[in-house]
Structures are given as structure tokens and as C-alpha cells.
N, CA and C atoms of all chains as a GROMACS GRO file, in nm:
protein
  579
    1UNK      N    1   7.410   6.033  -2.870
    1UNK     CA    2   7.532   6.114  -2.882
    1UNK      C    3   7.531   6.226  -2.777
    2UNK      N    4   7.645   6.245  -2.719
    2UNK     CA    5   7.654   6.351  -2.617
    2UNK      C    6   7.694   6.482  -2.683
    3UNK      N    7   7.617   6.584  -2.657
    3UNK     CA    8   7.656   6.715  -2.707
    3UNK      C    9   7.693   6.801  -2.589
    4UNK      N   10   7.786   6.893  -2.610
    4UNK     CA   11   7.829   6.978  -2.501
    4UNK      C   12   7.720   7.077  -2.468
    5UNK      N   13   7.685   7.083  -2.340
    5UNK     CA   14   7.582   7.177  -2.300
    5UNK      C   15   7.632   7.259  -2.183
    6UNK      N   16   7.641   7.389  -2.203
    6UNK     CA   17   7.686   7.478  -2.098
    6UNK      C   18   7.566   7.508  -2.010
    7UNK      N   19   7.572   7.468  -1.883
    7UNK     CA   20   7.459   7.495  -1.796
    7UNK      C   21   7.445   7.644  -1.770
    8UNK      N   22   7.323   7.688  -1.775
    8UNK     CA   23   7.301   7.830  -1.753
    8UNK      C   24   7.187   7.850  -1.654
    9UNK      N   25   7.164   7.974  -1.619
    9UNK     CA   26   7.057   8.006  -1.528
    9UNK      C   27   6.955   8.095  -1.597
   10UNK      N   28   6.832   8.049  -1.601
   10UNK     CA   29   6.726   8.131  -1.659
   10UNK      C   30   6.673   8.227  -1.553
   11UNK      N   31   6.628   8.344  -1.598
   11UNK     CA   32   6.572   8.442  -1.506
   11UNK      C   33   6.434   8.485  -1.556
   12UNK      N   34   6.377   8.580  -1.483
   12UNK     CA   35   6.247   8.635  -1.524
   12UNK      C   36   6.248   8.682  -1.669
   13UNK      N   37   6.361   8.740  -1.713
   13UNK     CA   38   6.362   8.795  -1.849
   13UNK      C   39   6.354   8.684  -1.953
   14UNK      N   40   6.409   8.564  -1.922
   14UNK     CA   41   6.395   8.452  -2.016
   14UNK      C   42   6.249   8.407  -2.024
   15UNK      N   43   6.180   8.409  -1.910
   15UNK     CA   44   6.038   8.372  -1.909
   15UNK      C   45   5.958   8.476  -1.987
   16UNK      N   46   5.993   8.604  -1.968
   16UNK     CA   47   5.923   8.711  -2.040
   16UNK      C   48   5.943   8.695  -2.191
   17UNK      N   49   6.066   8.660  -2.231
   17UNK     CA   50   6.093   8.638  -2.373
   17UNK      C   51   6.012   8.522  -2.429
   18UNK      N   52   6.001   8.414  -2.352
   18UNK     CA   53   5.923   8.298  -2.396
   18UNK      C   54   5.777   8.338  -2.416
   19UNK      N   55   5.723   8.416  -2.322
   19UNK     CA   56   5.583   8.460  -2.331
   19UNK      C   57   5.567   8.554  -2.452
   20UNK      N   58   5.662   8.645  -2.467
   20UNK     CA   59   5.661   8.739  -2.579
   20UNK      C   60   5.657   8.664  -2.712
   21UNK      N   61   5.740   8.559  -2.726
   21UNK     CA   62   5.746   8.483  -2.850
   21UNK      C   63   5.623   8.395  -2.872
   22UNK      N   64   5.574   8.334  -2.764
   22UNK     CA   65   5.462   8.241  -2.778
   22UNK      C   66   5.328   8.311  -2.797
   23UNK      N   67   5.308   8.422  -2.727
   23UNK     CA   68   5.175   8.484  -2.729
   23UNK      C   69   5.172   8.608  -2.817
   24UNK      N   70   5.290   8.662  -2.846
   24UNK     CA   71   5.293   8.780  -2.933
   24UNK      C   72   5.257   8.910  -2.865
   25UNK      N   73   5.264   8.912  -2.731
   25UNK     CA   74   5.246   9.040  -2.660
   25UNK      C   75   5.382   9.110  -2.658
   26UNK      N   76   5.384   9.239  -2.631
   26UNK     CA   77   5.512   9.310  -2.628
   26UNK      C   78   5.600   9.253  -2.517
   27UNK      N   79   5.731   9.276  -2.527
   27UNK     CA   80   5.821   9.224  -2.423
   27UNK      C   81   5.784   9.284  -2.287
   28UNK      N   82   5.757   9.416  -2.284
   28UNK     CA   83   5.725   9.480  -2.157
   28UNK      C   84   5.598   9.425  -2.094
   29UNK      N   85   5.497   9.405  -2.176
   29UNK     CA   86   5.371   9.350  -2.123
   29UNK      C   87   5.393   9.206  -2.076
   30UNK      N   88   5.474   9.130  -2.152
   30UNK     CA   89   5.504   8.992  -2.114
   30UNK      C   90   5.576   8.987  -1.980
   31UNK      N   91   5.674   9.076  -1.963
   31UNK     CA   92   5.751   9.080  -1.838
   31UNK      C   93   5.659   9.113  -1.721
   32UNK      N   94   5.568   9.206  -1.745
   32UNK     CA   95   5.476   9.246  -1.639
   32UNK      C   96   5.381   9.131  -1.604
   33UNK      N   97   5.337   9.056  -1.706
   33UNK     CA   98   5.248   8.943  -1.680
   33UNK      C   99   5.318   8.830  -1.605
   34UNK      N  100   5.445   8.805  -1.640
   34UNK     CA  101   5.522   8.702  -1.568
   34UNK      C  102   5.530   8.739  -1.420
   35UNK      N  103   5.558   8.867  -1.392
   35UNK     CA  104   5.564   8.912  -1.253
   35UNK      C  105   5.429   8.897  -1.185
   36UNK      N  106   5.324   8.925  -1.261
   36UNK     CA  107   5.189   8.915  -1.207
   36UNK      C  108   5.155   8.769  -1.169
   37UNK      N  109   5.199   8.674  -1.252
   37UNK     CA  110   5.178   8.531  -1.221
   37UNK      C  111   5.244   8.496  -1.088
   38UNK      N  112   5.372   8.538  -1.073
   38UNK     CA  113   5.446   8.506  -0.950
   38UNK      C  114   5.386   8.579  -0.830
   39UNK      N  115   5.339   8.702  -0.852
   39UNK     CA  116   5.281   8.780  -0.744
   39UNK      C  117   5.151   8.716  -0.694
   40UNK      N  118   5.065   8.672  -0.784
   40UNK     CA  119   4.938   8.610  -0.743
   40UNK      C  120   4.964   8.480  -0.667
   41UNK      N  121   5.065   8.405  -0.711
   41UNK     CA  122   5.101   8.282  -0.640
   41UNK      C  123   5.151   8.317  -0.499
   42UNK      N  124   5.238   8.421  -0.491
   42UNK     CA  125   5.293   8.462  -0.361
   42UNK      C  126   5.183   8.508  -0.266
   43UNK      N  127   5.086   8.585  -0.318
   43UNK     CA  128   4.977   8.635  -0.233
   43UNK      C  129   4.898   8.519  -0.175
   44UNK      N  130   4.873   8.418  -0.257
   44UNK     CA  131   4.798   8.301  -0.211
   44UNK      C  132   4.877   8.226  -0.104
   45UNK      N  133   5.008   8.209  -0.126
   45UNK     CA  134   5.092   8.137  -0.029
   45UNK      C  135   5.100   8.214   0.103
   46UNK      N  136   5.102   8.348   0.095
   46UNK     CA  137   5.106   8.430   0.216
   46UNK      C  138   4.986   8.402   0.307
   47UNK      N  139   4.872   8.371   0.247
   47UNK     CA  140   4.754   8.341   0.329
   47UNK      C  141   4.763   8.200   0.390
   48UNK      N  142   4.864   8.123   0.347
   48UNK     CA  143   4.883   7.988   0.400
   48UNK      C  144   4.824   7.880   0.312
   49UNK      N  145   4.757   7.920   0.204
   49UNK     CA  146   4.699   7.822   0.111
   49UNK      C  147   4.807   7.760   0.024
   50UNK      N  148   4.777   7.643  -0.030
   50UNK     CA  149   4.872   7.583  -0.123
   50UNK      C  150   4.834   7.618  -0.266
   51UNK      N  151   4.932   7.613  -0.355
   51UNK     CA  152   4.908   7.641  -0.496
   51UNK      C  153   4.943   7.515  -0.575
   52UNK      N  154   4.840   7.462  -0.644
   52UNK     CA  155   4.856   7.338  -0.720
   52UNK      C  156   4.856   7.367  -0.868
   53UNK      N  157   4.968   7.341  -0.934
   53UNK     CA  158   4.975   7.365  -1.078
   53UNK      C  159   4.989   7.230  -1.147
   54UNK      N  160   4.880   7.185  -1.208
   54UNK     CA  161   4.880   7.049  -1.263
   54UNK      C  162   4.990   7.036  -1.367
   55UNK      N  163   5.052   6.922  -1.370
   55UNK     CA  164   5.164   6.882  -1.455
   55UNK      C  165   5.295   6.955  -1.420
   56UNK      N  166   5.290   7.048  -1.324
   56UNK     CA  167   5.413   7.114  -1.277
   56UNK      C  168   5.446   7.070  -1.135
   57UNK      N  169   5.361   7.107  -1.042
   57UNK     CA  170   5.385   7.066  -0.903
   57UNK      C  171   5.301   7.148  -0.807
   58UNK      N  172   5.325   7.129  -0.678
   58UNK     CA  173   5.248   7.196  -0.573
   58UNK      C  174   5.340   7.273  -0.481
   59UNK      N  175   5.304   7.400  -0.455
   59UNK     CA  176   5.374   7.480  -0.356
   59UNK      C  177   5.292   7.478  -0.229
   60UNK      N  178   5.356   7.452  -0.114
   60UNK     CA  179   5.280   7.460   0.010
   60UNK      C  180   5.364   7.522   0.121
   61UNK      N  181   5.293   7.584   0.214
   61UNK     CA  182   5.358   7.656   0.323
   61UNK      C  183   5.342   7.572   0.448
   62UNK      N  184   5.452   7.553   0.523
   62UNK     CA  185   5.435   7.483   0.650
   62UNK      C  186   5.500   7.563   0.761
   63UNK      N  187   5.450   7.542   0.883
   63UNK     CA  188   5.498   7.616   0.999
   63UNK      C  189   5.596   7.531   1.077
   64UNK      N  190   5.706   7.592   1.113
   64UNK     CA  191   5.808   7.522   1.192
   64UNK      C  192   5.806   7.578   1.334
   65UNK      N  193   5.811   7.491   1.434
   65UNK     CA  194   5.819   7.536   1.573
   65UNK      C  195   5.958   7.587   1.606
   66UNK      N  196   5.968   7.662   1.714
   66UNK     CA  197   6.099   7.706   1.762
   66UNK      C  198   6.180   7.583   1.803
   67UNK      N  199   6.310   7.586   1.782
   67UNK     CA  200   6.394   7.475   1.825
   67UNK      C  201   6.532   7.529   1.856
   68UNK      N  202   6.610   7.447   1.927
   68UNK     CA  203   6.745   7.490   1.959
   68UNK      C  204   6.838   7.441   1.850
   69UNK      N  205   6.907   7.534   1.787
   69UNK     CA  206   7.002   7.498   1.683
   69UNK      C  207   7.142   7.531   1.731
   70UNK      N  208   7.237   7.518   1.642
   70UNK     CA  209   7.376   7.543   1.679
   70UNK      C  210   7.443   7.611   1.562
   71UNK      N  211   7.516   7.716   1.588
   71UNK     CA  212   7.593   7.778   1.482
   71UNK      C  213   7.700   7.679   1.439
   72UNK      N  214   7.696   7.632   1.315
   72UNK     CA  215   7.788   7.524   1.274
   72UNK      C  216   7.934   7.568   1.279
   73UNK      N  217   7.958   7.699   1.270
   73UNK     CA  218   8.095   7.747   1.269
   73UNK      C  219   8.151   7.757   1.412
   74UNK      N  220   8.072   7.813   1.503
   74UNK     CA  221   8.124   7.839   1.637
   74UNK      C  222   8.078   7.735   1.740
   75UNK      N  223   7.973   7.657   1.704
   75UNK     CA  224   7.924   7.558   1.799
   75UNK      C  225   7.836   7.617   1.908
   76UNK      N  226   7.809   7.748   1.900
   76UNK     CA  227   7.727   7.813   2.002
   76UNK      C  228   7.579   7.779   1.979
   77UNK      N  229   7.511   7.739   2.087
   77UNK     CA  230   7.369   7.708   2.076
   77UNK      C  231   7.288   7.836   2.060
   78UNK      N  232   7.185   7.830   1.979
   78UNK     CA  233   7.099   7.946   1.960
   78UNK      C  234   6.957   7.897   1.935
   79UNK      N  235   6.859   7.972   1.981
   79UNK     CA  236   6.721   7.933   1.956
   79UNK      C  237   6.682   7.977   1.816
   80UNK      N  238   6.625   7.886   1.740
   80UNK     CA  239   6.575   7.921   1.607
   80UNK      C  240   6.427   7.955   1.624
   81UNK      N  241   6.392   8.074   1.583
   81UNK     CA  242   6.255   8.122   1.604
   81UNK      C  243   6.156   8.042   1.519
   82UNK      N  244   6.029   8.037   1.562
   82UNK     CA  245   5.928   7.969   1.479
   82UNK      C  246   5.917   8.043   1.346
   83UNK      N  247   5.893   7.970   1.240
   83UNK     CA  248   5.888   8.034   1.109
   83UNK      C  249   5.803   7.955   1.011
   84UNK      N  250   5.770   8.021   0.902
   84UNK     CA  251   5.697   7.950   0.795
   84UNK      C  252   5.791   7.929   0.677
   85UNK      N  253   5.787   7.810   0.622
   85UNK     CA  254   5.872   7.781   0.507
   85UNK      C  255   5.786   7.735   0.389
   86UNK      N  256   5.841   7.756   0.270
   86UNK     CA  257   5.771   7.719   0.148
   86UNK      C  258   5.837   7.595   0.091
   87UNK      N  259   5.757   7.494   0.059
   87UNK     CA  260   5.817   7.379  -0.008
   87UNK      C  261   5.747   7.353  -0.140
   88UNK      N  262   5.818   7.288  -0.227
   88UNK     CA  263   5.767   7.257  -0.361
   88UNK      C  264   5.776   7.107  -0.381
   89UNK      N  265   5.664   7.049  -0.422
   89UNK     CA  266   5.661   6.907  -0.453
   89UNK      C  267   5.637   6.893  -0.603
   90UNK      N  268   5.738   6.845  -0.676
   90UNK     CA  269   5.722   6.836  -0.822
   90UNK      C  270   5.619   6.729  -0.860
   91UNK      N  271   5.550   6.752  -0.971
   91UNK     CA  272   5.454   6.653  -1.020
   91UNK      C  273   5.531   6.531  -1.073
   92UNK      N  274   5.459   6.420  -1.086
   92UNK     CA  275   5.523   6.300  -1.141
   92UNK      C  276   5.575   6.324  -1.282
   93UNK      N  277   5.498   6.406  -1.358
   93UNK     CA  278   5.540   6.437  -1.494
   93UNK      C  279   5.675   6.508  -1.496
   94UNK      N  280   5.689   6.608  -1.406
   94UNK     CA  281   5.815   6.681  -1.402
   94UNK      C  282   5.929   6.590  -1.357
   95UNK      N  283   5.902   6.505  -1.258
   95UNK     CA  284   6.007   6.413  -1.212
   95UNK      C  285   6.053   6.323  -1.326
   96UNK      N  286   5.956   6.276  -1.407
   96UNK     CA  287   5.991   6.192  -1.522
   96UNK      C  288   6.074   6.271  -1.622
   97UNK      N  289   6.030   6.394  -1.649
   97UNK     CA  290   6.097   6.473  -1.753
   97UNK      C  291   6.242   6.504  -1.717
   98UNK      N  292   6.272   6.534  -1.590
   98UNK     CA  293   6.412   6.564  -1.557
   98UNK      C  294   6.500   6.438  -1.555
   99UNK      N  295   6.434   6.321  -1.560
   99UNK     CA  296   6.511   6.197  -1.569
   99UNK      C  297   6.512   6.142  -1.711
  100UNK      N  298   6.482   6.230  -1.805
  100UNK     CA  299   6.488   6.193  -1.946
  100UNK      C  300   6.378   6.098  -1.989
  101UNK      N  301   6.265   6.098  -1.914
  101UNK     CA  302   6.155   6.005  -1.946
  101UNK      C  303   6.055   6.062  -2.042
  102UNK      N  304   4.485   7.722  -0.423
  102UNK     CA  305   4.459   7.775  -0.557
  102UNK      C  306   4.509   7.676  -0.661
  103UNK      N  307   4.431   7.656  -0.764
  103UNK     CA  308   4.470   7.567  -0.874
  103UNK      C  309   4.510   7.652  -0.994
  104UNK      N  310   4.558   7.582  -1.098
  104UNK     CA  311   4.600   7.656  -1.217
  104UNK      C  312   4.482   7.733  -1.277
  105UNK      N  313   4.364   7.671  -1.280
  105UNK     CA  314   4.251   7.741  -1.342
  105UNK      C  315   4.205   7.859  -1.257
  106UNK      N  316   4.218   7.849  -1.124
  106UNK     CA  317   4.184   7.963  -1.038
  106UNK      C  318   4.285   8.078  -1.058
  107UNK      N  319   4.411   8.040  -1.078
  107UNK     CA  320   4.514   8.141  -1.107
  107UNK      C  321   4.481   8.214  -1.237
  108UNK      N  322   4.442   8.139  -1.339
  108UNK     CA  323   4.408   8.199  -1.468
  108UNK      C  324   4.286   8.291  -1.453
  109UNK      N  325   4.188   8.247  -1.376
  109UNK     CA  326   4.068   8.329  -1.353
  109UNK      C  327   4.104   8.459  -1.283
  110UNK      N  328   4.194   8.453  -1.188
  110UNK     CA  329   4.238   8.571  -1.115
  110UNK      C  330   4.312   8.669  -1.209
  111UNK      N  331   4.397   8.613  -1.296
  111UNK     CA  332   4.470   8.697  -1.393
  111UNK      C  333   4.373   8.762  -1.492
  112UNK      N  334   4.265   8.691  -1.524
  112UNK     CA  335   4.164   8.745  -1.615
  112UNK      C  336   4.094   8.865  -1.552
  113UNK      N  337   4.069   8.855  -1.421
  113UNK     CA  338   4.008   8.967  -1.348
  113UNK      C  339   4.097   9.091  -1.352
  114UNK      N  340   4.229   9.066  -1.336
  114UNK     CA  341   4.325   9.177  -1.333
  114UNK      C  342   4.353   9.234  -1.472
  115UNK      N  343   4.332   9.153  -1.576
  115UNK     CA  344   4.364   9.195  -1.712
  115UNK      C  345   4.244   9.178  -1.804
  116UNK      N  346   4.139   9.259  -1.785
  116UNK     CA  347   4.016   9.238  -1.862
  116UNK      C  348   4.033   9.257  -2.013
  117UNK      N  349   4.143   9.325  -2.052
  117UNK     CA  350   4.160   9.348  -2.196
  117UNK      C  351   4.224   9.229  -2.268
  118UNK      N  352   4.270   9.131  -2.192
  118UNK     CA  353   4.338   9.017  -2.257
  118UNK      C  354   4.242   8.899  -2.275
  119UNK      N  355   4.266   8.822  -2.380
  119UNK     CA  356   4.185   8.701  -2.403
  119UNK      C  357   4.217   8.596  -2.298
  120UNK      N  358   4.113   8.524  -2.258
  120UNK     CA  359   4.130   8.417  -2.161
  120UNK      C  360   4.231   8.313  -2.211
  121UNK      N  361   4.220   8.280  -2.340
  121UNK     CA  362   4.312   8.176  -2.392
  121UNK      C  363   4.457   8.223  -2.391
  122UNK      N  364   4.481   8.355  -2.403
  122UNK     CA  365   4.618   8.407  -2.395
  122UNK      C  366   4.672   8.395  -2.253
  123UNK      N  367   4.584   8.418  -2.154
  123UNK     CA  368   4.627   8.406  -2.014
  123UNK      C  369   4.656   8.261  -1.979
  124UNK      N  370   4.574   8.171  -2.038
  124UNK     CA  371   4.598   8.028  -2.019
  124UNK      C  372   4.734   7.992  -2.075
  125UNK      N  373   4.761   8.045  -2.195
  125UNK     CA  374   4.889   8.016  -2.260
  125UNK      C  375   5.004   8.082  -2.183
  126UNK      N  376   4.979   8.197  -2.125
  126UNK     CA  377   5.080   8.265  -2.042
  126UNK      C  378   5.125   8.173  -1.928
  127UNK      N  379   5.028   8.124  -1.852
  127UNK     CA  380   5.060   8.040  -1.736
  127UNK      C  381   5.130   7.912  -1.782
  128UNK      N  382   5.079   7.850  -1.889
  128UNK     CA  383   5.142   7.728  -1.938
  128UNK      C  384   5.284   7.754  -1.987
  129UNK      N  385   5.304   7.866  -2.057
  129UNK     CA  386   5.438   7.898  -2.109
  129UNK      C  387   5.537   7.918  -1.994
  130UNK      N  388   5.495   7.992  -1.890
  130UNK     CA  389   5.584   8.016  -1.776
  130UNK      C  390   5.631   7.883  -1.716
  131UNK      N  391   5.535   7.793  -1.689
  131UNK     CA  392   5.575   7.670  -1.619
  131UNK      C  393   5.637   7.567  -1.712
  132UNK      N  394   5.598   7.566  -1.840
  132UNK     CA  395   5.665   7.476  -1.935
  132UNK      C  396   5.810   7.519  -1.958
  133UNK      N  397   5.832   7.650  -1.960
  133UNK     CA  398   5.969   7.701  -1.982
  133UNK      C  399   6.059   7.660  -1.865
  134UNK      N  400   6.006   7.667  -1.743
  134UNK     CA  401   6.084   7.625  -1.626
  134UNK      C  402   6.114   7.475  -1.634
  135UNK      N  403   6.012   7.396  -1.667
  135UNK     CA  404   6.032   7.250  -1.676
  135UNK      C  405   6.135   7.216  -1.784
  136UNK      N  406   6.125   7.283  -1.900
  136UNK     CA  407   6.221   7.257  -2.008
  136UNK      C  408   6.363   7.292  -1.967
  137UNK      N  409   6.378   7.404  -1.895
  137UNK     CA  410   6.511   7.445  -1.850
  137UNK      C  411   6.571   7.336  -1.761
  138UNK      N  412   6.491   7.285  -1.668
  138UNK     CA  413   6.539   7.179  -1.578
  138UNK      C  414   6.573   7.053  -1.657
  139UNK      N  415   6.491   7.024  -1.757
  139UNK     CA  416   6.514   6.908  -1.842
  139UNK      C  417   6.650   6.919  -1.912
  140UNK      N  418   6.688   7.043  -1.946
  140UNK     CA  419   6.818   7.067  -2.012
  140UNK      C  420   6.932   7.077  -1.914
  141UNK      N  421   6.903   7.063  -1.786
  141UNK     CA  422   7.008   7.070  -1.686
  141UNK      C  423   7.036   7.213  -1.638
  142UNK      N  424   6.951   7.307  -1.677
  142UNK     CA  425   6.972   7.446  -1.636
  142UNK      C  426   6.900   7.476  -1.504
  143UNK      N  427   6.936   7.589  -1.443
  143UNK     CA  428   6.867   7.637  -1.322
  143UNK      C  429   6.773   7.748  -1.363
  144UNK      N  430   6.676   7.777  -1.278
  144UNK     CA  431   6.588   7.892  -1.301
  144UNK      C  432   6.583   7.971  -1.171
  145UNK      N  433   6.622   8.097  -1.180
  145UNK     CA  434   6.627   8.178  -1.059
  145UNK      C  435   6.530   8.295  -1.073
  146UNK      N  436   6.429   8.298  -0.987
  146UNK     CA  437   6.328   8.404  -0.993
  146UNK      C  438   6.342   8.488  -0.867
  147UNK      N  439   6.411   8.601  -0.881
  147UNK     CA  440   6.439   8.688  -0.766
  147UNK      C  441   6.313   8.720  -0.687
  148UNK      N  442   6.323   8.707  -0.557
  148UNK     CA  443   6.210   8.740  -0.471
  148UNK      C  444   6.113   8.625  -0.455
  149UNK      N  445   6.123   8.526  -0.544
  149UNK     CA  446   6.031   8.411  -0.538
  149UNK      C  447   6.106   8.286  -0.494
  150UNK      N  448   6.202   8.245  -0.575
  150UNK     CA  449   6.280   8.127  -0.540
  150UNK      C  450   6.357   8.076  -0.660
  151UNK      N  451   6.430   7.967  -0.641
  151UNK     CA  452   6.510   7.912  -0.750
  151UNK      C  453   6.483   7.763  -0.765
  152UNK      N  454   6.475   7.721  -0.890
  152UNK     CA  455   6.458   7.579  -0.922
  152UNK      C  456   6.592   7.525  -0.971
  153UNK      N  457   6.632   7.411  -0.918
  153UNK     CA  458   6.756   7.350  -0.964
  153UNK      C  459   6.740   7.199  -0.959
  154UNK      N  460   6.846   7.127  -0.995
  154UNK     CA  461   6.840   6.982  -0.994
  154UNK      C  462   6.930   6.928  -0.885
  155UNK      N  463   6.890   6.821  -0.821
  155UNK     CA  464   6.974   6.753  -0.722
  155UNK      C  465   6.988   6.608  -0.765
  156UNK      N  466   7.109   6.557  -0.746
  156UNK     CA  467   7.134   6.417  -0.780
  156UNK      C  468   7.109   6.329  -0.657
  157UNK      N  469   7.042   6.219  -0.678
  157UNK     CA  470   7.025   6.120  -0.570
  157UNK      C  471   7.100   5.995  -0.610
  158UNK      N  472   7.185   5.945  -0.518
  158UNK     CA  473   7.262   5.824  -0.548
  158UNK      C  474   7.173   5.700  -0.547
  159UNK      N  475   7.219   5.597  -0.614
  159UNK     CA  476   7.149   5.468  -0.608
  159UNK      C  477   7.159   5.418  -0.465
  160UNK      N  478   7.056   5.350  -0.417
  160UNK     CA  479   7.060   5.302  -0.279
  160UNK      C  480   6.978   5.174  -0.271
  161UNK      N  481   6.996   5.106  -0.159
  161UNK     CA  482   6.914   4.988  -0.136
  161UNK      C  483   6.796   5.031  -0.050
  162UNK      N  484   6.678   5.022  -0.107
  162UNK     CA  485   6.558   5.060  -0.033
  162UNK      C  486   6.489   4.934   0.018
  163UNK      N  487   6.379   4.954   0.082
  163UNK     CA  488   6.307   4.842   0.136
  163UNK      C  489   6.159   4.855   0.107
  164UNK      N  490   6.097   4.750   0.068
  164UNK     CA  491   5.952   4.750   0.054
  164UNK      C  492   5.895   4.760   0.195
  165UNK      N  493   5.827   4.870   0.226
  165UNK     CA  494   5.782   4.891   0.364
  165UNK      C  495   5.682   4.785   0.410
  166UNK      N  496   5.615   4.723   0.317
  166UNK     CA  497   5.515   4.624   0.356
  166UNK      C  498   5.579   4.488   0.388
  167UNK      N  499   5.672   4.447   0.300
  167UNK     CA  500   5.728   4.313   0.316
  167UNK      C  501   5.867   4.316   0.380
  168UNK      N  502   5.932   4.433   0.384
  168UNK     CA  503   6.067   4.441   0.440
  168UNK      C  504   6.173   4.391   0.345
  169UNK      N  505   6.132   4.356   0.224
  169UNK     CA  506   6.221   4.304   0.124
  169UNK      C  507   6.314   4.413   0.071
  170UNK      N  508   6.444   4.384   0.052
  170UNK     CA  509   6.537   4.484   0.000
  170UNK      C  510   6.519   4.499  -0.151
  171UNK      N  511   6.513   4.621  -0.199
  171UNK     CA  512   6.504   4.647  -0.343
  171UNK      C  513   6.606   4.754  -0.378
  172UNK      N  514   6.669   4.742  -0.495
  172UNK     CA  515   6.766   4.846  -0.530
  172UNK      C  516   6.692   4.961  -0.597
  173UNK      N  517   6.728   5.084  -0.557
  173UNK     CA  518   6.668   5.204  -0.614
  173UNK      C  519   6.777   5.271  -0.697
  174UNK      N  520   6.748   5.296  -0.826
  174UNK     CA  521   6.847   5.356  -0.916
  174UNK      C  522   6.878   5.501  -0.878
  175UNK      N  523   6.996   5.548  -0.919
  175UNK     CA  524   7.031   5.689  -0.904
  175UNK      C  525   6.932   5.771  -0.985
  176UNK      N  526   6.898   5.888  -0.936
  176UNK     CA  527   6.806   5.973  -1.014
  176UNK      C  528   6.831   6.120  -0.987
  177UNK      N  529   6.771   6.202  -1.071
  177UNK     CA  530   6.780   6.347  -1.058
  177UNK      C  531   6.644   6.396  -1.014
  178UNK      N  532   6.640   6.484  -0.915
  178UNK     CA  533   6.511   6.537  -0.874
  178UNK      C  534   6.510   6.690  -0.885
  179UNK      N  535   6.394   6.746  -0.920
  179UNK     CA  536   6.380   6.892  -0.922
  179UNK      C  537   6.379   6.942  -0.778
  180UNK      N  538   6.447   7.053  -0.753
  180UNK     CA  539   6.456   7.106  -0.617
  180UNK      C  540   6.422   7.255  -0.620
  181UNK      N  541   6.345   7.299  -0.521
  181UNK     CA  542   6.308   7.441  -0.514
  181UNK      C  543   6.355   7.498  -0.381
  182UNK      N  544   6.419   7.613  -0.387
  182UNK     CA  545   6.458   7.681  -0.264
  182UNK      C  546   6.392   7.818  -0.267
  183UNK      N  547   6.318   7.852  -0.161
  183UNK     CA  548   6.249   7.982  -0.164
  183UNK      C  549   6.350   8.096  -0.156
  184UNK      N  550   6.313   8.208  -0.216
  184UNK     CA  551   6.399   8.325  -0.218
  184UNK      C  552   6.383   8.407  -0.091
  185UNK      N  553   6.473   8.504  -0.079
  185UNK     CA  554   6.476   8.588   0.041
  185UNK      C  555   6.347   8.669   0.055
  186UNK      N  556   6.302   8.726  -0.057
  186UNK     CA  557   6.180   8.807  -0.055
  186UNK      C  558   6.061   8.725  -0.008
  187UNK      N  559   6.051   8.602  -0.058
  187UNK     CA  560   5.942   8.513  -0.020
  187UNK      C  561   5.950   8.478   0.129
  188UNK      N  562   6.072   8.450   0.176
  188UNK     CA  563   6.090   8.415   0.318
  188UNK      C  564   6.042   8.530   0.406
  189UNK      N  565   6.076   8.653   0.365
  189UNK     CA  566   6.032   8.770   0.443
  189UNK      C  567   5.882   8.786   0.439
  190UNK      N  568   5.823   8.763   0.321
  190UNK     CA  569   5.678   8.779   0.310
  190UNK      C  570   5.603   8.676   0.394
  191UNK      N  571   5.656   8.556   0.404
  191UNK     CA  572   5.588   8.451   0.481
  191UNK      C  573   5.607   8.469   0.631
  192UNK      N  574   5.703   8.553   0.670
  192UNK     CA  575   5.736   8.567   0.813
  192UNK      C  576   5.726   8.711   0.862
  193UNK      N  577   5.627   8.783   0.811
  193UNK     CA  578   5.610   8.922   0.854
  193UNK      C  579   5.545   8.927   0.992
   0.00000   0.00000   0.00000
């Protein structure tokens, strides 16, 4: 049976609430711990290391060389500077779960 | 870094908390994100990035070994886009 589901966007505060309810720490402490989890992951990625979270997925940083791009609106060519980008590869479990498996 | 290394690091930073609570903290954070995606919701973590779903159409793929055509069903995939804060931190 199909039930109506209004799509929404979860934020840090929803994660803090989940931690608060599951672990029984205060909301403020939960919010601070959620930030701490994201901060430790960010610090590790900044060093260029990857972060592997089993049953969730892997975050990895890759370096892109400079290349010539084009402003899609004006068509003017511009050099895109070399940069580092973050990519996420979902685990097989997560891929199955979002497909209702 | 793995999940257990992350938990060990959080334990160092929070000596007053039980190890099993920190384990549950990390699991709750990532299970909540997975459940949201399962429900078709997005998760937006300012400064870090956003998780959303992307639809992939059914297509005719090929077995790379034999060259044989196989049909690949339409599917939904989890997608992550890094946030502005993260982009700045990686490119300082």
C-alpha cells in the first residue's frame, strides 16, 4: 500500500535528537557530540586520508588537475584551478537499503 | 580512518563517556542518515555536505568480459555532495 510521504530534509539537530533519544545524553551534549563526529571525519579528510565507515560507506579525497573549462552561460573559456574534491562511495548495504532491499 | 578508529579518537576526547555510548553515538548518526535516505528524505549537514538520492534509468549494459548485452533495471543511488565549508577546508 502506498502511503503519502512528504519528503523532508534532516539536519544536524535531527541527528542530535536521535542521539539524545537513543543514548539518553542531554540534547546539548548530543548536539556537541554529533558535531565532534563530523569534525573528526573532516580533520582526517583534510590530511588526505580516507574514512571508511563499515555498512555506511567510504569518504575519500581526490586531487583534480587544472583544466580549461567554459562558463556555461557566457561560453567564455576559463582555467579551472587544481583542487581537491571529496567523494562518497556508499556501501553495498546502503545501496540495497535505498532500493527497498 | 575506520569506524573503530573514529570511536577510539572520540573516546580520547571524551574520557568521561562510556566507550559503548560512543560506539552507539557513531552508529546512531550513520543509521539515522541511512534511514532518512531509505524514506526518501535528504540529509543536509552544514559545513560538511548533503546526502540525497539520485534516480538512474534502466539501461542496456554489457558484460565487459563477453560483450553480451544485459538489461540493467532502474535504480536509486545514494549521492553525496560536499558542502562549502568542506570544500574550503580541503583547498586552503
